[in-house]
N, C-alpha and C positions, 0 to 999 in steps of 0.2 A: 504494499500499499504506500502511495506517495505521501511525502511529508505534508503536502498541502491538504490532502484528504484527511490525514490524521488531525491536523490543526482545525479543520472544519468540523470534524466529529467532536473534538475536544470543546470547541466553542459552543456547539449545539448542546453538548452535555451540561456545560456551565450555565447556559441559558435555561435549560430545563430545571436544574437545581435552584437557580435564582427564582424562577417562576413558582416552584413549589414552596420556597421560603416565603415569598410575598403572599401567596395564597394562604399559607399557614398562619402568618402573622395577621392577616386580614380576618381570618376565621376566628382566631383567638380574641382579637379586639372586639369583634362583633358578638362573640359568645363568652365574654369574660366571666360572667356569673356561672355559666355551666362549667367552665374550666376550674374555677375556684371550688365549686361544689364537688367536682370529680376529685380534686386534690385532697379536700378534707375527708371525703368518703374513703379514699385510699389510706390516708393516715390513720383514721379510726379503725380501719380493717386490719391493721397490724396489731392494734390493741385487742380487738375482738375478731379473731380469725373467722372467715366465712363458714357458716354451718347451716343446718336446716332451719334455724330460727330466723335467718335472714328473710325467708319467705313471708314471715309475719310482719316485716317492716313495711311492705308495700300496700298502699291503698289502691287496689286494682280498679275499684269503682271510680275513684277520682281520676286516675290515669285514663281510663276508658272514656269518661265523660269529657275530659280535656281533649282527647284525640278526636272524638266524634264532633264536638262543638267546633273545634278549630277547622276541621274538614268542611263542615257546613258553612261556617263563616267565610272560608276561602271561596266556596262555590257561590255564595251570595255576592261576594266582592266581584267575582268574574262576570256576573250579569249586571254589575253596577247598582245593586240594590241599595247599598248604604249611601251612594252618591245621590240617588233620587230622594231618599229620606232626608238627607242633608239639605237638599234644595227646598224641601217642604219646610224644614225648620227655619231656614233663612228667610223664606217668603212670609212666614208667620211672625217670627221674632226678628225684627229688622236691625237690631244692634248687637254688638259683640257681648256686651254685659249680660243681656237677657238670654241670648242664645247659649252662652257658656253656662249660665246658671241653670238653664233648662237641661242641658246635657249632663250636668252634675247631678241634678235632681233625678233624672231618669236612671242614672247609674245607682243612685242612692236607693230608689224604690226597687230597682231590679235586683239589688243584692238581698233585699228582704224576701224576695220570691224565688230567685234563681240561685242564690249563694254568691259570695263575693267574686270568686274566680270566673264563674260563668257570666256574671254581669259585666265584668271587664272585657272578656272575650267578645261579648256581644256589642257593647257600647263604645269601647275605645275606637274601633274603626269608624263609627259614626262621628265621633269627635274629630278624628283626623279629616274626614271628608268635608265637614262643615268648615273647618279652618283653612284647609288647602284649597278648596274651591272658591273661597272668598279672599284669598291672599292675606290671611291673618295667621300665618304660621308662627309669628312671634309669640302668640299665646299658647302654642301647642304644649310646651313643657308645663306651664301652669295648669292648663286644662287637664292634661293627663294626670298630674299630681293630685288635683282636686277630685278627679274621678276615682283615682286610686284610694284616697282617704275616704271618699263617700262609700265606696264598695266595702272597705274594711269595717267602717263604723256603722254603715247602714244595716249591715247584716246582723248586728249585735242584738237587735230587738227580738228576733224570732229564733226558735230552737233550730231551724234548718237554714238560717241565714249565713252561718259560718260553720265549717266542718267541726271546729272545736266546740261549738254550741251543741251540735247534735250529739257529740260524744259525751259531754258533761251532763246534758239533759237526760241521757239514757243511763249513764254510769251512776249518778246520784238520785235518779228517779225524781227529778224536780217537777213539781206541779206546774202546769203551763202558765197559769195566772201569776204564780209566785215568780217564775222565770222572767216573765215580761215586766213584772213590778220591779225586780232587781235592776233590769237593764234600761228601764224607761228614763230615769234622770240623766244618765250620760248620753243616751240617744238624743234627747231634746237639746242638750248642750251642744252635741256634735252638729246637729242641723243648724243651730244658731251660728256656730263658728264657721262652718263651711259657707253659709249664706253671706256672712260678713266678709270673708276673704274674697269671694267672687265680686261683691259690690265694691270693695275697696281697691282691689288690685287689677281690675279690668275696666278700661275706659269704655264709655258709651259711644263707640264708633259705629257708623252705619255699615251694614253688610250689603254687598251687591254681588250678584252672580249672573253669568251670561244666560241668554235665552235659548241655550242649546236644547233641542228637542230630543228627549231620551225616553224610550219605552222599554218596559220590562217584558221579557218573554213569559207569557202567562203560565204555560205549562211547567217550565223550569222553576219559576218563582213559587208556584203552588207546591211542587214536589219538594223543593229545598226548604220551604217553610214547614212542611209536614215533617221532614227529617229533623229540623230544628225543634219542633214540638215534641218529637220522639225523644230527643236528647233531654229536654226539660222534664218529660214524664219520668225518665230514668232517674233524674236527680231527686224527684219526690218519691222514688222507690215504688212506684205503682207497677213497674215491670222490671225484670232483671236487666242489668246493664249489658249482658251478653247479647241481647236482642239488637240493641242499637249498634253495638260493636260489629255485628255481622251485617245489619241492614244498611248502615250509612256507607261503608266502603263498597258494598256490592252495587248500590244504586249509582254511586259516583264513578265507579269503574266504567259504566256504560254512558253516563251523562256528562261527566266532567273529570277526566283523569288528572287534569292540571291541578285541580283543587287538592287531590291527595298528594301530589308532588310538592305543593306549596305549604303543606302543614309544617308548623314550626317544630320539627323534631328535636332540635337542641333544647327547646323549652321542656319537652317531655322528659328528656334525659336529665335536665336540671332537677326536675322533681324526683326522678329515680335516685339520683345521687344524694339529694337531701334526705330522702327517706332512709338511705343507708346510714348517713351521718347521724341523724336523729336516733335511729334504732340502736346504733352502737353506743351512743352517748348514754342512753337510758339503761344500758347493761353494765356500765362502769361503776363499780361500788363506790369509788371516791366521789363521783358525780352525784350518786343517789344520797350519800351521807351529807354532802355539802348542801344539796337542795332541801333535805329534811331539816337541817339546822336553820337554814334561812327562813323557811316557811314558818317555823315556830316564832320567829321575830316579827315578820310582817308579811302575811300571805298576799295581800293586794299588791304591795310594792314589788316584792321579789318575783311574783308570777309575771308581772308586767316586764320586769327587767330581764327575766329569763327568755322571754320572747325575742329580745334583741339579739340573743346569741344562738338559740336553737329553734326559733320560729314558734308561732303561737299554738299550732296543732300538736307538735311534739311536746311542747311545754304542758299543754292541758293533759295529755296522756301520761306524761312522766309525773307531774306534780299531784295529780289526783290520787296517787298511791300514798301520799304522805300528809294529807290534810282532810279534815271533814268540813272545813269552812268553805263550802262550795259557792256561797255568795261572793266572797272576796276573790276566790280563784276565777270564777266566772267573769267578774269585772276585770280582773288583772289580765287574763289572756285575750280579752276583747279589746280593751284600750291599748294593750301591748301590741296589737296589730299594726299600730302606727309607730314610727321610730326608724329603725334601721331597715336597710333593703331586704334583710332576711327575716324581719320580724313577722312577716306574713308572706307565704309563698305567692299570694295573689300580686304582691308588689313586683315579683319577678316577671309576671305577665306584662305589667305596665312598662317596666324597663325594657323588655324585649321588643315590645311594640314601638316604643319611642325610638330605640336604636335602629329598628328597621327603616324608619322614616327619616331619621336624622342622626346617623352614626357619629358625625363630627361634634355633636353637641352633648355627648355622653357626660363629660366631666361637669359641665354647667348644670345639666339635668340632675345629677347626683347631689350636687351642692344645694340646689334649690329644693329638691326632694327632702334632703336631710333637715334643712331649715324649717320647712313647714311641718314635717312629720314629728320632729322632736318638740316643736312648739306645741302642737296638738297634744302630744304625750304628756308634757309637763302640766298643761292646763287641766287635762282630764284626770291625771293622777291627783293633782291638788284638790280638784272638785270632789272626786270620789272618796278621798281620804276624809275631807271635811264632812261630806254627806254621811259617811259611816259613823263618824264621831257624834254627829247631831242626832241621827235617827237610829 
């Protein structure tokens, strides 16, 4: 082989390596939360070696609902469903202040009925289309953060609004009216705080959208909405999740394979890795002893703080083993859903959705997210502590 050909092959090989490096770096930056989750899952796996108990870590229903909802949302995006709904919102609510407030309220109410993660999967795309189609992308980070806070705090009122609620509601056999009575005061305060933030931090700018004529394909729209309804029915446990897990991919294989390809699989893996991390943490004796000691001091405070480290669902599962003060634990793991990025797994959905639309603004988003979330956490902790002392 001639030296010139060898040089050409060597140059091609170097270009290939460089391309792989660039793509790897880009993938890691875009999926940094998944990478971190993978690392901490691996680290804790050295402490608790993999065994049959690992299977109990995973909430297969949650993973299944995430997958089917993501797939259906992708299909609805492909027929521009959210774009058309966004146009309706703009045509009715003609200012940014009111439109964003409506988007946040919709997410708030949705979390009470659909659970926080499903509400975000459904309404974050709507928020994006409202802002992007009217040239108001500057409010996207704020809107996503408010939608995220609304989803995490809106779900606190009902037993099925958040996964940790459903668990504690069942574990302690809490009467429904008592449950809602415990959560009503911080719920009302949360609504007030979210409304105030939207009114203060969003200017009342006019919204305009072009007069593009867009029509929905009726048959596809009806079928996709039926699939979405199927996913919601599964959330309420009226039917086994396996039915939706089979039906949704089967229908989309024939109607829109692109939707299945566009599913955010790194997000699903992020949940998997966090399940492993949380499950391993709960099996470490030193961690159990530490949390047991903390809960004796202040169940409300330390349950909220534990969410900042191992997320609210694992915290609820872990801490329920060491206290009978279910009212304080319930408050703690709900208001603890705001704060750090991993305090609620639903927050990872918001981060991923934002990065998909604006990867260069990740650092700014995280700073703004932290400022608002920790602000809410401090106010709610102070309020709930005072409320418990008074009543």
